[in-house]
C-alpha positions in Angstrom: 29.4 -44.3 18.7 31.8 -42.2 20.8 34.0 -39.4 19.6 37.7 -39.9 19.9 39.1 -38.6 23.2 35.6 -38.0 24.6 33.0 -40.0 26.4 30.1 -38.0 24.9 27.9 -39.9 22.4 27.8 -38.6 18.8 24.2 -37.5 18.8 23.7 -36.6 22.4 22.2 -40.0 23.4 19.2 -39.9 21.0 18.9 -39.9 17.3 17.5 -36.6 15.9 15.1 -36.5 13.0 16.6 -36.8 9.5 16.0 -33.3 8.3 13.6 -30.4 9.0 13.1 -27.3 6.9 12.5 -24.0 8.5 11.4 -21.0 6.4 12.4 -17.7 8.0 11.9 -14.4 6.1 12.3 -16.0 2.7 15.5 -18.0 3.6 15.4 -21.7 3.7 17.3 -23.1 6.7 18.0 -26.8 6.9 18.7 -28.6 10.1 20.4 -31.9 9.6 21.7 -34.3 12.3 25.4 -33.5 12.7 28.1 -33.4 15.2 27.5 -32.6 18.8 27.4 -28.8 19.3 29.7 -28.3 22.3 28.7 -24.7 22.9 24.9 -25.2 23.1 25.1 -28.8 24.3 22.7 -29.9 21.6 22.7 -32.6 19.0 21.4 -30.2 16.4 23.9 -28.0 14.6 23.3 -24.3 13.8 21.1 -24.0 10.8 23.0 -23.4 7.6 21.8 -21.1 4.9 20.9 -22.5 1.5 21.4 -20.1 -1.4 19.0 -19.8 -4.2 15.3 -18.9 -4.6 13.5 -18.6 -1.3 10.6 -21.0 -0.6 7.3 -19.8 -2.0 5.0 -18.2 0.6 1.9 -16.2 0.8 2.5 -12.6 1.7 -0.6 -10.8 2.9 1.1 -7.4 3.1 1.5 -7.3 -0.7 -2.2 -6.3 -0.8 -1.9 -2.6 -1.3 -4.3 -0.2 0.5 -5.5 2.9 -1.2 -5.4 6.3 0.3 -8.4 8.5 0.0 -9.1 12.2 -0.1 -12.7 12.9 0.6 -15.2 15.8 0.9 -18.1 15.7 3.3 -21.1 18.1 3.2 -23.2 19.0 6.1 -26.9 18.7 5.2 -28.1 21.3 7.7 -25.3 24.0 7.8 -24.2 23.7 4.2 -20.5 23.5 5.2 -17.8 21.4 3.6 -15.1 19.2 5.3 -12.0 17.9 3.5 -10.1 14.9 4.9 -8.0 11.9 4.0 -7.8 8.4 5.3 -6.6 4.9 4.3 -9.9 3.2 5.2 -12.7 5.4 3.8 -15.7 3.2 5.0 -14.5 3.1 8.6 -13.7 6.9 8.6 -17.2 7.7 7.3 -18.8 5.6 10.0 -16.7 7.5 12.6 -17.9 10.8 11.1 -21.5 9.8 11.0 -21.5 8.4 14.6 -20.1 11.7 15.9 -16.7 10.4 17.0 -14.8 13.0 15.0 -14.5 16.3 16.9 -14.4 18.5 13.8 -17.6 17.1 12.2 -19.6 16.4 15.3 -21.5 19.8 15.1 -22.1 19.4 11.3 -24.2 16.2 11.6 -25.9 14.9 9.5 -23.2 14.7 6.8 -22.9 13.0 3.5 -20.0 12.0 1.2 -20.0 14.2 -1.8 -16.6 13.5 -3.5 -13.5 11.3 -3.0 -10.3 10.5 -4.9 -8.2 7.3 -4.4 -4.4 7.3 -4.5 -1.9 4.5 -4.5 0.7 6.4 -2.4 0.1 8.3 0.8 2.3 11.2 -0.1 0.1 11.9 -3.2 -3.1 11.9 -1.0 -1.4 14.3 1.5 -0.4 16.6 -1.4 -3.9 16.6 -2.9 -5.6 17.2 0.5 -3.3 20.2 1.2 -4.1 21.5 -2.3 -7.9 21.2 -1.7 -7.5 23.2 1.6 -6.0 26.2 -0.2 -8.3 28.9 -1.7 -7.4 27.9 -5.3 -8.0 24.2 -4.4 -11.4 25.0 -2.9 -12.5 26.9 -5.9 -11.4 24.1 -8.3 -13.1 21.5 -6.1 -16.3 23.5 -6.1 -16.1 23.6 -9.9 -15.6 19.8 -10.1 -18.6 19.1 -7.8 -20.8 22.1 -8.6 -23.9 20.0 -9.2 -23.5 17.9 -6.1 -23.3 20.8 -3.6 -26.4 22.6 -4.8 
């Protein structure tokens, strides 16, 4: 078929597939064979948005990470270290392998206490509190049997 007043074929010389679905950030875009797009010289029209519920998809970033405030105790020097991190196991390995500058001289160290928080701001607030003199005294009261 040829369009009126033009020598260009309707589908660009080849027949495109019937329909294809593309999911892009929760929006279903449908490509259907249509009129020749004169601007892009393509047989495929621009995708049109379909309103309604987006296609179901697995979202891995919905898995929430916890934020931890932790207390380490040096076994030799009897000193305490307060810190916070999103991945507690990895951070403990870094401390124990000597990769952290502030605890390198305190080795060997052990984990004495930790608290988990859902939001990072809560963990930051709690860590700052534990680093004050009142926070240190209340923390020592909480873990008085562990630091003997």
